[in-house]
PyMOL CGO cylinders between C-alpha atoms (Angstrom):
from pymol import cmd
from pymol.cgo import CYLINDER

trace = [
    CYLINDER, -17.29, 25.07, 76.58, -15.42, 25.93, 73.71, 0.3, 1, 1, 1, 1, 1, 1,
    CYLINDER, -15.42, 25.93, 73.71, -13.22, 23.69, 71.38, 0.3, 1, 1, 1, 1, 1, 1,
    CYLINDER, -13.22, 23.69, 71.38, -10.94, 24.57, 68.44, 0.3, 1, 1, 1, 1, 1, 1,
    CYLINDER, -10.94, 24.57, 68.44, -11.71, 20.79, 66.92, 0.3, 1, 1, 1, 1, 1, 1,
    CYLINDER, -11.71, 20.79, 66.92, -13.59, 21.45, 63.76, 0.3, 1, 1, 1, 1, 1, 1,
    CYLINDER, -13.59, 21.45, 63.76, -16.41, 18.56, 63.00, 0.3, 1, 1, 1, 1, 1, 1,
    CYLINDER, -16.41, 18.56, 63.00, -18.04, 17.77, 59.71, 0.3, 1, 1, 1, 1, 1, 1,
    CYLINDER, -18.04, 17.77, 59.71, -21.08, 16.35, 59.57, 0.3, 1, 1, 1, 1, 1, 1,
    CYLINDER, -21.08, 16.35, 59.57, -22.42, 14.59, 56.25, 0.3, 1, 1, 1, 1, 1, 1,
    CYLINDER, -22.42, 14.59, 56.25, -25.54, 13.23, 56.28, 0.3, 1, 1, 1, 1, 1, 1,
    CYLINDER, -25.54, 13.23, 56.28, -28.48, 13.71, 54.02, 0.3, 1, 1, 1, 1, 1, 1,
    CYLINDER, -28.48, 13.71, 54.02, -31.18, 13.35, 56.20, 0.3, 1, 1, 1, 1, 1, 1,
    CYLINDER, -31.18, 13.35, 56.20, -32.17, 16.83, 57.83, 0.3, 1, 1, 1, 1, 1, 1,
    CYLINDER, -32.17, 16.83, 57.83, -33.57, 15.62, 61.00, 0.3, 1, 1, 1, 1, 1, 1,
    CYLINDER, -33.57, 15.62, 61.00, -30.49, 13.78, 61.83, 0.3, 1, 1, 1, 1, 1, 1,
    CYLINDER, -30.49, 13.78, 61.83, -27.70, 16.51, 60.93, 0.3, 1, 1, 1, 1, 1, 1,
    CYLINDER, -27.70, 16.51, 60.93, -30.02, 18.77, 62.80, 0.3, 1, 1, 1, 1, 1, 1,
    CYLINDER, -30.02, 18.77, 62.80, -29.96, 16.78, 66.00, 0.3, 1, 1, 1, 1, 1, 1,
    CYLINDER, -29.96, 16.78, 66.00, -26.10, 16.32, 65.70, 0.3, 1, 1, 1, 1, 1, 1,
    CYLINDER, -26.10, 16.32, 65.70, -25.57, 20.08, 64.61, 0.3, 1, 1, 1, 1, 1, 1,
    CYLINDER, -25.57, 20.08, 64.61, -27.11, 20.87, 67.64, 0.3, 1, 1, 1, 1, 1, 1,
    CYLINDER, -27.11, 20.87, 67.64, -25.63, 18.26, 70.51, 0.3, 1, 1, 1, 1, 1, 1,
    CYLINDER, -25.63, 18.26, 70.51, -22.05, 19.11, 69.44, 0.3, 1, 1, 1, 1, 1, 1,
    CYLINDER, -22.05, 19.11, 69.44, -22.55, 22.89, 68.86, 0.3, 1, 1, 1, 1, 1, 1,
    CYLINDER, -22.55, 22.89, 68.86, -24.27, 22.69, 72.24, 0.3, 1, 1, 1, 1, 1, 1,
    CYLINDER, -24.27, 22.69, 72.24, -20.78, 21.00, 73.28, 0.3, 1, 1, 1, 1, 1, 1,
    CYLINDER, -20.78, 21.00, 73.28, -18.80, 23.71, 71.62, 0.3, 1, 1, 1, 1, 1, 1,
    CYLINDER, -18.80, 23.71, 71.62, -17.23, 22.51, 68.69, 0.3, 1, 1, 1, 1, 1, 1,
    CYLINDER, -17.23, 22.51, 68.69, -16.71, 23.85, 65.36, 0.3, 1, 1, 1, 1, 1, 1,
    CYLINDER, -16.71, 23.85, 65.36, -19.49, 22.37, 63.28, 0.3, 1, 1, 1, 1, 1, 1,
    CYLINDER, -19.49, 22.37, 63.28, -20.13, 22.44, 59.82, 0.3, 1, 1, 1, 1, 1, 1,
    CYLINDER, -20.13, 22.44, 59.82, -23.02, 20.31, 57.56, 0.3, 1, 1, 1, 1, 1, 1,
    CYLINDER, -23.02, 20.31, 57.56, -23.08, 18.19, 54.37, 0.3, 1, 1, 1, 1, 1, 1,
    CYLINDER, -23.08, 18.19, 54.37, -25.94, 17.42, 52.91, 0.3, 1, 1, 1, 1, 1, 1,
    CYLINDER, -25.94, 17.42, 52.91, -23.66, 15.13, 50.45, 0.3, 1, 1, 1, 1, 1, 1,
    CYLINDER, -23.66, 15.13, 50.45, -20.65, 13.98, 49.13, 0.3, 1, 1, 1, 1, 1, 1,
    CYLINDER, -20.65, 13.98, 49.13, -19.91, 16.93, 46.51, 0.3, 1, 1, 1, 1, 1, 1,
    CYLINDER, -19.91, 16.93, 46.51, -20.41, 18.91, 49.38, 0.3, 1, 1, 1, 1, 1, 1,
    CYLINDER, -20.41, 18.91, 49.38, -18.09, 17.49, 51.79, 0.3, 1, 1, 1, 1, 1, 1,
    CYLINDER, -18.09, 17.49, 51.79, -15.47, 17.09, 49.49, 0.3, 1, 1, 1, 1, 1, 1,
    CYLINDER, -15.47, 17.09, 49.49, -15.76, 20.84, 48.70, 0.3, 1, 1, 1, 1, 1, 1,
    CYLINDER, -15.76, 20.84, 48.70, -15.81, 21.99, 52.59, 0.3, 1, 1, 1, 1, 1, 1,
    CYLINDER, -15.81, 21.99, 52.59, -12.77, 19.73, 52.96, 0.3, 1, 1, 1, 1, 1, 1,
    CYLINDER, -12.77, 19.73, 52.96, -11.38, 21.47, 50.68, 0.3, 1, 1, 1, 1, 1, 1,
    CYLINDER, -11.38, 21.47, 50.68, -11.40, 24.68, 51.56, 0.3, 1, 1, 1, 1, 1, 1,
    CYLINDER, -11.40, 24.68, 51.56, -10.36, 23.81, 55.50, 0.3, 1, 1, 1, 1, 1, 1,
    CYLINDER, -10.36, 23.81, 55.50, -9.19, 21.04, 57.54, 0.3, 1, 1, 1, 1, 1, 1,
    CYLINDER, -9.19, 21.04, 57.54, -10.91, 19.05, 60.29, 0.3, 1, 1, 1, 1, 1, 1,
    CYLINDER, -10.91, 19.05, 60.29, -10.50, 16.73, 62.61, 0.3, 1, 1, 1, 1, 1, 1,
    CYLINDER, -10.50, 16.73, 62.61, -13.53, 14.32, 62.89, 0.3, 1, 1, 1, 1, 1, 1,
    CYLINDER, -13.53, 14.32, 62.89, -16.48, 13.63, 60.54, 0.3, 1, 1, 1, 1, 1, 1,
    CYLINDER, -16.48, 13.63, 60.54, -19.47, 11.97, 60.84, 0.3, 1, 1, 1, 1, 1, 1,
    CYLINDER, -19.47, 11.97, 60.84, -20.02, 9.93, 57.75, 0.3, 1, 1, 1, 1, 1, 1,
    CYLINDER, -20.02, 9.93, 57.75, -23.23, 8.77, 56.52, 0.3, 1, 1, 1, 1, 1, 1,
    CYLINDER, -23.23, 8.77, 56.52, -22.22, 6.09, 53.56, 0.3, 1, 1, 1, 1, 1, 1,
    CYLINDER, -22.22, 6.09, 53.56, -25.60, 6.38, 51.73, 0.3, 1, 1, 1, 1, 1, 1,
    CYLINDER, -25.60, 6.38, 51.73, -25.56, 9.93, 49.83, 0.3, 1, 1, 1, 1, 1, 1,
    CYLINDER, -25.56, 9.93, 49.83, -26.96, 11.12, 46.87, 0.3, 1, 1, 1, 1, 1, 1,
    CYLINDER, -26.96, 11.12, 46.87, -24.17, 11.39, 43.88, 0.3, 1, 1, 1, 1, 1, 1,
    CYLINDER, -24.17, 11.39, 43.88, -20.72, 10.58, 45.59, 0.3, 1, 1, 1, 1, 1, 1,
    CYLINDER, -20.72, 10.58, 45.59, -21.22, 7.79, 47.94, 0.3, 1, 1, 1, 1, 1, 1,
    CYLINDER, -21.22, 7.79, 47.94, -19.95, 8.54, 51.66, 0.3, 1, 1, 1, 1, 1, 1,
    CYLINDER, -19.95, 8.54, 51.66, -17.44, 5.81, 50.77, 0.3, 1, 1, 1, 1, 1, 1,
    CYLINDER, -17.44, 5.81, 50.77, -15.90, 7.49, 48.48, 0.3, 1, 1, 1, 1, 1, 1,
    CYLINDER, -15.90, 7.49, 48.48, -15.39, 10.51, 50.38, 0.3, 1, 1, 1, 1, 1, 1,
    CYLINDER, -15.39, 10.51, 50.38, -13.84, 9.28, 53.14, 0.3, 1, 1, 1, 1, 1, 1,
    CYLINDER, -13.84, 9.28, 53.14, -11.44, 7.16, 50.57, 0.3, 1, 1, 1, 1, 1, 1,
    CYLINDER, -11.44, 7.16, 50.57, -10.66, 10.38, 48.85, 0.3, 1, 1, 1, 1, 1, 1,
    CYLINDER, -10.66, 10.38, 48.85, -10.22, 12.30, 52.63, 0.3, 1, 1, 1, 1, 1, 1,
    CYLINDER, -10.22, 12.30, 52.63, -7.87, 9.74, 53.97, 0.3, 1, 1, 1, 1, 1, 1,
    CYLINDER, -7.87, 9.74, 53.97, -5.71, 9.68, 51.25, 0.3, 1, 1, 1, 1, 1, 1,
    CYLINDER, -5.71, 9.68, 51.25, -5.35, 13.43, 50.79, 0.3, 1, 1, 1, 1, 1, 1,
    CYLINDER, -5.35, 13.43, 50.79, -5.31, 13.75, 55.16, 0.3, 1, 1, 1, 1, 1, 1,
    CYLINDER, -5.31, 13.75, 55.16, -4.59, 10.61, 56.93, 0.3, 1, 1, 1, 1, 1, 1,
    CYLINDER, -4.59, 10.61, 56.93, -4.94, 12.15, 60.37, 0.3, 1, 1, 1, 1, 1, 1,
    CYLINDER, -4.94, 12.15, 60.37, -8.37, 13.12, 59.64, 0.3, 1, 1, 1, 1, 1, 1,
    CYLINDER, -8.37, 13.12, 59.64, -10.76, 10.82, 62.08, 0.3, 1, 1, 1, 1, 1, 1,
    CYLINDER, -10.76, 10.82, 62.08, -13.91, 9.68, 60.90, 0.3, 1, 1, 1, 1, 1, 1,
    CYLINDER, -13.91, 9.68, 60.90, -16.74, 7.99, 62.55, 0.3, 1, 1, 1, 1, 1, 1,
    CYLINDER, -16.74, 7.99, 62.55, -19.33, 6.25, 60.00, 0.3, 1, 1, 1, 1, 1, 1,
    CYLINDER, -19.33, 6.25, 60.00, -23.27, 6.56, 61.05, 0.3, 1, 1, 1, 1, 1, 1,
    CYLINDER, -23.27, 6.56, 61.05, -25.48, 4.63, 58.65, 0.3, 1, 1, 1, 1, 1, 1,
    CYLINDER, -25.48, 4.63, 58.65, -28.87, 2.55, 58.25, 0.3, 1, 1, 1, 1, 1, 1,
    CYLINDER, -28.87, 2.55, 58.25, -27.18, -0.11, 56.33, 0.3, 1, 1, 1, 1, 1, 1,
    CYLINDER, -27.18, -0.11, 56.33, -25.22, -1.68, 58.95, 0.3, 1, 1, 1, 1, 1, 1,
    CYLINDER, -25.22, -1.68, 58.95, -23.73, -4.69, 57.59, 0.3, 1, 1, 1, 1, 1, 1,
    CYLINDER, -23.73, -4.69, 57.59, -20.75, -6.03, 58.44, 0.3, 1, 1, 1, 1, 1, 1,
    CYLINDER, -20.75, -6.03, 58.44, -18.93, -5.62, 55.03, 0.3, 1, 1, 1, 1, 1, 1,
    CYLINDER, -18.93, -5.62, 55.03, -19.96, -1.92, 55.05, 0.3, 1, 1, 1, 1, 1, 1,
    CYLINDER, -19.96, -1.92, 55.05, -18.54, -1.45, 58.40, 0.3, 1, 1, 1, 1, 1, 1,
    CYLINDER, -18.54, -1.45, 58.40, -15.48, -3.44, 57.78, 0.3, 1, 1, 1, 1, 1, 1,
    CYLINDER, -15.48, -3.44, 57.78, -15.06, -1.60, 54.18, 0.3, 1, 1, 1, 1, 1, 1,
    CYLINDER, -15.06, -1.60, 54.18, -14.90, 1.83, 56.22, 0.3, 1, 1, 1, 1, 1, 1,
    CYLINDER, -14.90, 1.83, 56.22, -12.60, 0.93, 59.25, 0.3, 1, 1, 1, 1, 1, 1,
    CYLINDER, -12.60, 0.93, 59.25, -10.00, -0.38, 56.69, 0.3, 1, 1, 1, 1, 1, 1,
    CYLINDER, -10.00, -0.38, 56.69, -10.42, 2.63, 54.63, 0.3, 1, 1, 1, 1, 1, 1,
    CYLINDER, -10.42, 2.63, 54.63, -9.56, 4.04, 58.62, 0.3, 1, 1, 1, 1, 1, 1,
    CYLINDER, -9.56, 4.04, 58.62, -12.58, 4.80, 59.92, 0.3, 1, 1, 1, 1, 1, 1,
    CYLINDER, -12.58, 4.80, 59.92, -12.09, 4.96, 63.82, 0.3, 1, 1, 1, 1, 1, 1,
    CYLINDER, -12.09, 4.96, 63.82, -15.60, 3.69, 64.45, 0.3, 1, 1, 1, 1, 1, 1,
    CYLINDER, -15.60, 3.69, 64.45, -19.20, 2.51, 63.37, 0.3, 1, 1, 1, 1, 1, 1,
    CYLINDER, -19.20, 2.51, 63.37, -21.92, 3.12, 64.18, 0.3, 1, 1, 1, 1, 1, 1,
    CYLINDER, -21.92, 3.12, 64.18, -25.64, 2.00, 62.95, 0.3, 1, 1, 1, 1, 1, 1,
    CYLINDER, -25.64, 2.00, 62.95, -28.86, 4.24, 63.16, 0.3, 1, 1, 1, 1, 1, 1,
    CYLINDER, -28.86, 4.24, 63.16, -30.12, 4.67, 65.65, 0.3, 1, 1, 1, 1, 1, 1,
    CYLINDER, -30.12, 4.67, 65.65, -28.18, 5.27, 68.00, 0.3, 1, 1, 1, 1, 1, 1,
    CYLINDER, -28.18, 5.27, 68.00, -27.76, 7.74, 71.42, 0.3, 1, 1, 1, 1, 1, 1,
    CYLINDER, -27.76, 7.74, 71.42, -26.20, 10.95, 72.37, 0.3, 1, 1, 1, 1, 1, 1,
    CYLINDER, -26.20, 10.95, 72.37, -24.18, 9.32, 74.90, 0.3, 1, 1, 1, 1, 1, 1,
    CYLINDER, -24.18, 9.32, 74.90, -22.73, 6.73, 72.07, 0.3, 1, 1, 1, 1, 1, 1,
    CYLINDER, -22.73, 6.73, 72.07, -21.84, 9.74, 69.71, 0.3, 1, 1, 1, 1, 1, 1,
    CYLINDER, -21.84, 9.74, 69.71, -20.00, 11.69, 72.08, 0.3, 1, 1, 1, 1, 1, 1,
    CYLINDER, -20.00, 11.69, 72.08, -18.62, 8.47, 73.44, 0.3, 1, 1, 1, 1, 1, 1,
    CYLINDER, -18.62, 8.47, 73.44, -17.42, 7.91, 69.68, 0.3, 1, 1, 1, 1, 1, 1,
    CYLINDER, -17.42, 7.91, 69.68, -16.36, 11.37, 69.33, 0.3, 1, 1, 1, 1, 1, 1,
    CYLINDER, -16.36, 11.37, 69.33, -14.66, 11.16, 72.62, 0.3, 1, 1, 1, 1, 1, 1,
    CYLINDER, -14.66, 11.16, 72.62, -12.61, 8.21, 71.74, 0.3, 1, 1, 1, 1, 1, 1,
    CYLINDER, -12.61, 8.21, 71.74, -12.02, 9.39, 68.30, 0.3, 1, 1, 1, 1, 1, 1,
    CYLINDER, -12.02, 9.39, 68.30, -10.28, 12.64, 69.09, 0.3, 1, 1, 1, 1, 1, 1,
    CYLINDER, -10.28, 12.64, 69.09, -8.39, 11.43, 71.61, 0.3, 1, 1, 1, 1, 1, 1,
    CYLINDER, -8.39, 11.43, 71.61, -6.91, 9.49, 68.70, 0.3, 1, 1, 1, 1, 1, 1,
    CYLINDER, -6.91, 9.49, 68.70, -6.56, 12.24, 66.69, 0.3, 1, 1, 1, 1, 1, 1,
    CYLINDER, -6.56, 12.24, 66.69, -4.24, 14.16, 69.93, 0.3, 1, 1, 1, 1, 1, 1,
    CYLINDER, -4.24, 14.16, 69.93, -2.11, 11.40, 69.66, 0.3, 1, 1, 1, 1, 1, 1,
    CYLINDER, -2.11, 11.40, 69.66, -0.36, 12.14, 66.82, 0.3, 1, 1, 1, 1, 1, 1,
    CYLINDER, -0.36, 12.14, 66.82, 1.87, 10.89, 64.68, 0.3, 1, 1, 1, 1, 1, 1,
    CYLINDER, 1.87, 10.89, 64.68, 2.30, 7.34, 66.32, 0.3, 1, 1, 1, 1, 1, 1,
    CYLINDER, 2.30, 7.34, 66.32, -1.50, 7.12, 66.33, 0.3, 1, 1, 1, 1, 1, 1,
    CYLINDER, -1.50, 7.12, 66.33, -0.87, 7.93, 62.61, 0.3, 1, 1, 1, 1, 1, 1,
    CYLINDER, -0.87, 7.93, 62.61, 1.28, 5.51, 62.08, 0.3, 1, 1, 1, 1, 1, 1,
    CYLINDER, 1.28, 5.51, 62.08, -0.24, 2.75, 63.83, 0.3, 1, 1, 1, 1, 1, 1,
    CYLINDER, -0.24, 2.75, 63.83, -3.49, 3.63, 61.94, 0.3, 1, 1, 1, 1, 1, 1,
    CYLINDER, -3.49, 3.63, 61.94, -1.14, 3.02, 58.45, 0.3, 1, 1, 1, 1, 1, 1,
    CYLINDER, -1.14, 3.02, 58.45, 0.04, -0.38, 59.21, 0.3, 1, 1, 1, 1, 1, 1,
    CYLINDER, 0.04, -0.38, 59.21, -3.33, -1.65, 60.69, 0.3, 1, 1, 1, 1, 1, 1,
    CYLINDER, -3.33, -1.65, 60.69, -4.80, -0.76, 57.36, 0.3, 1, 1, 1, 1, 1, 1,
    CYLINDER, -4.80, -0.76, 57.36, -1.74, -1.94, 55.50, 0.3, 1, 1, 1, 1, 1, 1,
    CYLINDER, -1.74, -1.94, 55.50, -2.11, -5.82, 57.01, 0.3, 1, 1, 1, 1, 1, 1,
    CYLINDER, -2.11, -5.82, 57.01, -5.51, -5.72, 56.16, 0.3, 1, 1, 1, 1, 1, 1,
    CYLINDER, -5.51, -5.72, 56.16, -5.36, -4.17, 52.34, 0.3, 1, 1, 1, 1, 1, 1,
    CYLINDER, -5.36, -4.17, 52.34, -2.37, -7.03, 52.19, 0.3, 1, 1, 1, 1, 1, 1,
    CYLINDER, -2.37, -7.03, 52.19, -4.94, -9.68, 53.52, 0.3, 1, 1, 1, 1, 1, 1,
    CYLINDER, -4.94, -9.68, 53.52, -8.04, -8.99, 51.63, 0.3, 1, 1, 1, 1, 1, 1,
    CYLINDER, -8.04, -8.99, 51.63, -5.46, -8.57, 48.58, 0.3, 1, 1, 1, 1, 1, 1,
    CYLINDER, -5.46, -8.57, 48.58, -4.47, -12.70, 49.28, 0.3, 1, 1, 1, 1, 1, 1,
    CYLINDER, -4.47, -12.70, 49.28, -7.76, -13.58, 49.57, 0.3, 1, 1, 1, 1, 1, 1,
    CYLINDER, -7.76, -13.58, 49.57, -9.39, -11.98, 46.08, 0.3, 1, 1, 1, 1, 1, 1,
    CYLINDER, -9.39, -11.98, 46.08, -6.33, -12.21, 43.84, 0.3, 1, 1, 1, 1, 1, 1,
    CYLINDER, -6.33, -12.21, 43.84, -4.63, -15.98, 43.57, 0.3, 1, 1, 1, 1, 1, 1,
    CYLINDER, -4.63, -15.98, 43.57, -1.30, -14.68, 41.55, 0.3, 1, 1, 1, 1, 1, 1,
    CYLINDER, -1.30, -14.68, 41.55, -0.46, -12.70, 44.38, 0.3, 1, 1, 1, 1, 1, 1,
    CYLINDER, -0.46, -12.70, 44.38, -1.85, -14.89, 47.34, 0.3, 1, 1, 1, 1, 1, 1,
    CYLINDER, -1.85, -14.89, 47.34, 0.68, -17.43, 45.24, 0.3, 1, 1, 1, 1, 1, 1,
    CYLINDER, 0.68, -17.43, 45.24, 3.56, -14.92, 45.10, 0.3, 1, 1, 1, 1, 1, 1,
    CYLINDER, 3.56, -14.92, 45.10, 2.93, -14.42, 49.40, 0.3, 1, 1, 1, 1, 1, 1,
    CYLINDER, 2.93, -14.42, 49.40, 2.83, -18.31, 50.25, 0.3, 1, 1, 1, 1, 1, 1,
    CYLINDER, 2.83, -18.31, 50.25, 6.22, -18.59, 47.92, 0.3, 1, 1, 1, 1, 1, 1,
    CYLINDER, 6.22, -18.59, 47.92, 8.04, -14.75, 47.97, 0.3, 1, 1, 1, 1, 1, 1,
    CYLINDER, 8.04, -14.75, 47.97, 7.31, -14.29, 51.68, 0.3, 1, 1, 1, 1, 1, 1,
    CYLINDER, 7.31, -14.29, 51.68, 8.18, -10.74, 52.44, 0.3, 1, 1, 1, 1, 1, 1,
    CYLINDER, 8.18, -10.74, 52.44, 9.55, -9.51, 49.37, 0.3, 1, 1, 1, 1, 1, 1,
    CYLINDER, 9.55, -9.51, 49.37, 6.10, -9.63, 47.39, 0.3, 1, 1, 1, 1, 1, 1,
    CYLINDER, 6.10, -9.63, 47.39, 5.41, -7.37, 50.25, 0.3, 1, 1, 1, 1, 1, 1,
    CYLINDER, 5.41, -7.37, 50.25, 8.19, -5.03, 48.84, 0.3, 1, 1, 1, 1, 1, 1,
    CYLINDER, 8.19, -5.03, 48.84, 5.38, -2.10, 47.97, 0.3, 1, 1, 1, 1, 1, 1,
    CYLINDER, 5.38, -2.10, 47.97, 3.22, -2.21, 50.83, 0.3, 1, 1, 1, 1, 1, 1,
    CYLINDER, 3.22, -2.21, 50.83, 3.75, 0.54, 54.12, 0.3, 1, 1, 1, 1, 1, 1,
    CYLINDER, 3.75, 0.54, 54.12, 5.21, -1.94, 56.12, 0.3, 1, 1, 1, 1, 1, 1,
    CYLINDER, 5.21, -1.94, 56.12, 7.12, -2.70, 59.29, 0.3, 1, 1, 1, 1, 1, 1,
    CYLINDER, 7.12, -2.70, 59.29, 9.42, -5.77, 59.20, 0.3, 1, 1, 1, 1, 1, 1,
    CYLINDER, 9.42, -5.77, 59.20, 7.53, -6.99, 61.89, 0.3, 1, 1, 1, 1, 1, 1,
    CYLINDER, 7.53, -6.99, 61.89, 4.19, -6.79, 60.25, 0.3, 1, 1, 1, 1, 1, 1,
    CYLINDER, 4.19, -6.79, 60.25, 5.62, -7.77, 57.17, 0.3, 1, 1, 1, 1, 1, 1,
    CYLINDER, 5.62, -7.77, 57.17, 7.16, -11.38, 58.61, 0.3, 1, 1, 1, 1, 1, 1,
    CYLINDER, 7.16, -11.38, 58.61, 3.44, -11.94, 61.29, 0.3, 1, 1, 1, 1, 1, 1,
    CYLINDER, 3.44, -11.94, 61.29, 1.93, -11.57, 57.50, 0.3, 1, 1, 1, 1, 1, 1,
    CYLINDER, 1.93, -11.57, 57.50, 4.19, -14.14, 55.88, 0.3, 1, 1, 1, 1, 1, 1,
    CYLINDER, 4.19, -14.14, 55.88, 5.05, -16.55, 59.28, 0.3, 1, 1, 1, 1, 1, 1,
    CYLINDER, 5.05, -16.55, 59.28, 0.93, -16.78, 59.80, 0.3, 1, 1, 1, 1, 1, 1,
    CYLINDER, 0.93, -16.78, 59.80, 1.70, -14.79, 63.40, 0.3, 1, 1, 1, 1, 1, 1,
    CYLINDER, 1.70, -14.79, 63.40, -1.80, -14.53, 64.50, 0.3, 1, 1, 1, 1, 1, 1,
    CYLINDER, -1.80, -14.53, 64.50, -1.03, -13.32, 68.02, 0.3, 1, 1, 1, 1, 1, 1,
    CYLINDER, -1.03, -13.32, 68.02, 0.57, -10.55, 66.51, 0.3, 1, 1, 1, 1, 1, 1,
    CYLINDER, 0.57, -10.55, 66.51, -1.77, -9.83, 64.52, 0.3, 1, 1, 1, 1, 1, 1,
    CYLINDER, -1.77, -9.83, 64.52, -4.61, -10.06, 66.91, 0.3, 1, 1, 1, 1, 1, 1,
    CYLINDER, -4.61, -10.06, 66.91, -2.71, -7.54, 69.18, 0.3, 1, 1, 1, 1, 1, 1,
    CYLINDER, -2.71, -7.54, 69.18, -1.51, -5.10, 66.88, 0.3, 1, 1, 1, 1, 1, 1,
    CYLINDER, -1.51, -5.10, 66.88, -4.17, -4.94, 64.32, 0.3, 1, 1, 1, 1, 1, 1,
    CYLINDER, -4.17, -4.94, 64.32, -7.22, -6.65, 65.90, 0.3, 1, 1, 1, 1, 1, 1,
    CYLINDER, -7.22, -6.65, 65.90, -9.66, -9.71, 64.73, 0.3, 1, 1, 1, 1, 1, 1,
    CYLINDER, -9.66, -9.71, 64.73, -9.61, -11.01, 61.79, 0.3, 1, 1, 1, 1, 1, 1,
    CYLINDER, -9.61, -11.01, 61.79, -12.99, -11.66, 59.60, 0.3, 1, 1, 1, 1, 1, 1,
    CYLINDER, -12.99, -11.66, 59.60, -13.18, -15.35, 58.01, 0.3, 1, 1, 1, 1, 1, 1,
    CYLINDER, -13.18, -15.35, 58.01, -12.09, -14.22, 54.53, 0.3, 1, 1, 1, 1, 1, 1,
    CYLINDER, -12.09, -14.22, 54.53, -9.01, -11.65, 56.14, 0.3, 1, 1, 1, 1, 1, 1,
    CYLINDER, -9.01, -11.65, 56.14, -7.75, -15.19, 58.12, 0.3, 1, 1, 1, 1, 1, 1,
    CYLINDER, -7.75, -15.19, 58.12, -7.99, -17.48, 55.00, 0.3, 1, 1, 1, 1, 1, 1,
    CYLINDER, -7.99, -17.48, 55.00, -4.28, -16.54, 53.75, 0.3, 1, 1, 1, 1, 1, 1,
    CYLINDER, -4.28, -16.54, 53.75, -3.39, -16.67, 57.61, 0.3, 1, 1, 1, 1, 1, 1,
    CYLINDER, -3.39, -16.67, 57.61, -4.73, -20.15, 58.19, 0.3, 1, 1, 1, 1, 1, 1,
    CYLINDER, -4.73, -20.15, 58.19, -3.36, -21.79, 55.22, 0.3, 1, 1, 1, 1, 1, 1,
    CYLINDER, -3.36, -21.79, 55.22, -0.43, -20.67, 55.88, 0.3, 1, 1, 1, 1, 1, 1,
    CYLINDER, -0.43, -20.67, 55.88, -0.14, -22.47, 58.97, 0.3, 1, 1, 1, 1, 1, 1,
    CYLINDER, -0.14, -22.47, 58.97, -1.61, -25.38, 57.85, 0.3, 1, 1, 1, 1, 1, 1,
    CYLINDER, -1.61, -25.38, 57.85, 1.22, -25.38, 55.37, 0.3, 1, 1, 1, 1, 1, 1,
    CYLINDER, 1.22, -25.38, 55.37, 4.39, -24.83, 57.71, 0.3, 1, 1, 1, 1, 1, 1,
    CYLINDER, 4.39, -24.83, 57.71, 2.37, -27.95, 60.21, 0.3, 1, 1, 1, 1, 1, 1,
    CYLINDER, 2.37, -27.95, 60.21, 3.12, -30.13, 57.07, 0.3, 1, 1, 1, 1, 1, 1,
    CYLINDER, 3.12, -30.13, 57.07, 7.10, -28.95, 56.16, 0.3, 1, 1, 1, 1, 1, 1,
]
cmd.load_cgo(trace, "trace")
């Protein structure tokens, strides 16, 4: 079975990259391999990829930085993160940047195949999926920033949607953030971590006393 789909494996462990290259090659995908972040960016500049399977711990430029640069230039590129680090904050950061999925090592052949199938389905969904991913990323960016930046926190609390004029958000998303509409956020963005929930809970608490 042949595909037109191009997949970049970004992994410095040659045993893992060789195994992935064999699995994907047998499935008919057009596969390239990069053992460093620099090599991955070099290949990405020469030709586009539909999907990147990205290790985060690489010599030189980190996998996280590669994901950030790829998503800035080609946000429609799907990303599956694989790493032995496997900590929740790292997974959340990668997903916030726009990664589709996160697989801790070791993973099975079936797990990587399933993750690839699901990522490519989203890729084929086209512009609407991209728009949805941008909205999700922007909402998470706003909530993370509110937790880290007290000045922005107070602007958001006092000015509401006016504090979000520079964000690439639709009016419903802005309204959900500033009103603390957790139901809308859970349905359209997904579950939040404790850091991201901080502003929402404070907004709801304030409304309860108004």
